[in-house]
C-alpha positions as CSV (number, residue, x, y, z in Angstrom):
1,M,-47.7,-55.5,27.2
2,T,-50.0,-54.7,30.0
3,Q,-53.9,-54.0,29.3
4,A,-54.6,-52.7,32.8
5,N,-55.3,-48.8,30.7
6,N,-57.2,-50.4,27.8
7,P,-61.1,-49.7,28.6
8,L,-62.3,-52.4,25.9
9,H,-60.0,-55.3,27.0
10,G,-61.9,-58.3,27.7
11,I,-64.8,-57.4,25.2
12,K,-65.3,-58.7,22.6
13,L,-66.2,-56.8,19.1
14,E,-68.8,-58.7,18.3
15,D,-70.6,-57.9,22.0
16,L,-69.2,-54.6,21.0
17,L,-71.0,-54.3,18.0
18,N,-74.3,-55.9,19.6
19,D,-74.7,-53.2,22.4
20,L,-74.7,-50.2,20.3
21,V,-77.1,-51.7,18.0
22,D,-79.0,-52.7,20.7
23,H,-78.9,-49.3,21.8
24,Y,-78.2,-47.1,18.6
25,G,-80.5,-49.6,16.1
26,W,-78.8,-50.1,12.5
27,E,-80.8,-46.5,11.3
28,E,-79.0,-44.3,13.6
29,L,-75.7,-45.9,14.4
30,G,-75.5,-45.5,9.9
31,Q,-76.2,-42.1,10.7
32,R,-73.3,-41.9,13.2
33,I,-70.7,-43.9,11.5
34,D,-71.4,-43.5,7.8
35,I,-69.8,-47.4,6.2
36,R,-71.8,-49.0,4.0
37,C,-72.0,-52.5,6.1
38,F,-74.5,-50.0,8.3
39,N,-76.5,-48.9,5.9
40,H,-77.5,-51.5,3.7
41,D,-78.3,-54.8,4.6
42,P,-76.6,-54.5,7.5
43,S,-76.1,-57.5,9.7
44,V,-73.6,-58.5,12.2
45,K,-71.9,-60.7,10.5
46,S,-70.9,-58.6,8.0
47,S,-70.4,-55.5,9.9
48,L,-67.7,-57.9,11.8
49,K,-65.6,-58.9,8.8
50,F,-65.8,-55.3,7.7
51,L,-64.6,-53.7,11.4
52,R,-62.0,-57.1,11.3
53,K,-60.0,-55.7,8.6
54,T,-60.8,-52.3,8.3
55,Q,-58.9,-50.5,11.2
56,W,-60.0,-46.3,10.3
57,A,-63.9,-47.7,10.7
58,R,-63.0,-50.2,14.4
59,D,-61.6,-46.9,15.8
60,K,-65.1,-45.1,15.1
61,V,-66.9,-48.3,16.5
62,E,-65.0,-48.2,19.3
63,Y,-64.6,-44.4,20.1
64,L,-68.8,-44.1,20.1
65,Y,-68.7,-47.6,22.7
66,L,-66.6,-45.9,24.5
67,K,-68.6,-42.4,24.6
68,L,-72.2,-44.3,25.2
69,H,-71.2,-46.0,28.4
70,K,-68.8,-43.1,29.4
71,L,-65.4,-44.9,29.5
72,P,-62.2,-43.2,29.4
73,L,-61.3,-42.1,25.7
74,P,-58.1,-43.2,24.0
75,A,-55.3,-40.4,23.4
76,P,-54.7,-39.1,20.6
77,R,-52.2,-41.3,18.7
78,A,-48.4,-40.4,18.2
79,D,-47.9,-40.9,15.0
80,S,-44.7,-39.4,12.9
81,G,-45.0,-37.5,9.8
82,S,-46.8,-33.9,8.6
83,T,-49.5,-36.0,7.4
84,S,-50.6,-37.6,10.4
85,Q,-50.3,-34.2,12.4
86,T,-52.8,-32.7,9.8
87,K,-55.0,-35.4,10.4
88,K,-54.9,-35.4,14.4
89,A,-55.3,-31.4,14.1
90,S,-59.0,-32.1,12.3
91,L,-60.1,-35.1,13.3
92,P,-62.3,-33.8,16.3
93,Q,-63.7,-30.8,14.4
94,A,-64.6,-33.5,11.2
95,N,-66.4,-36.1,13.6
96,N,-68.4,-33.5,16.2
97,D,-71.3,-34.8,13.9
98,I,-70.9,-38.4,14.5
99,W,-70.0,-38.2,18.5
100,G,-71.5,-35.3,19.3
101,T,-69.0,-34.1,21.0
102,T,-68.4,-30.2,21.8
103,K,-65.5,-28.3,23.4
104,S,-66.6,-28.8,27.2
105,D,-66.2,-32.9,26.1
């Protein structure tokens, strides 16, 4: 499978996380993405451990990185089933405060 259309190809998760921490700091990062490893005694090591085993959190971190660097955002996943359709429909509205997105984004 080719990675030509993946803007994150070649970027290590640790580098991505360090870039976000350098830009936002732990406090603002924890406000934007409310996960314990960002809000309680944060460290790169503990955050990497959590993000490597928790896909939903990693997706949010990667999305924020893409927004920060104005890189192409991923297309919605083509999951099957009515539950995923409901989640896809509510996701943009639910994350407006996290990503700072508007209808014009």
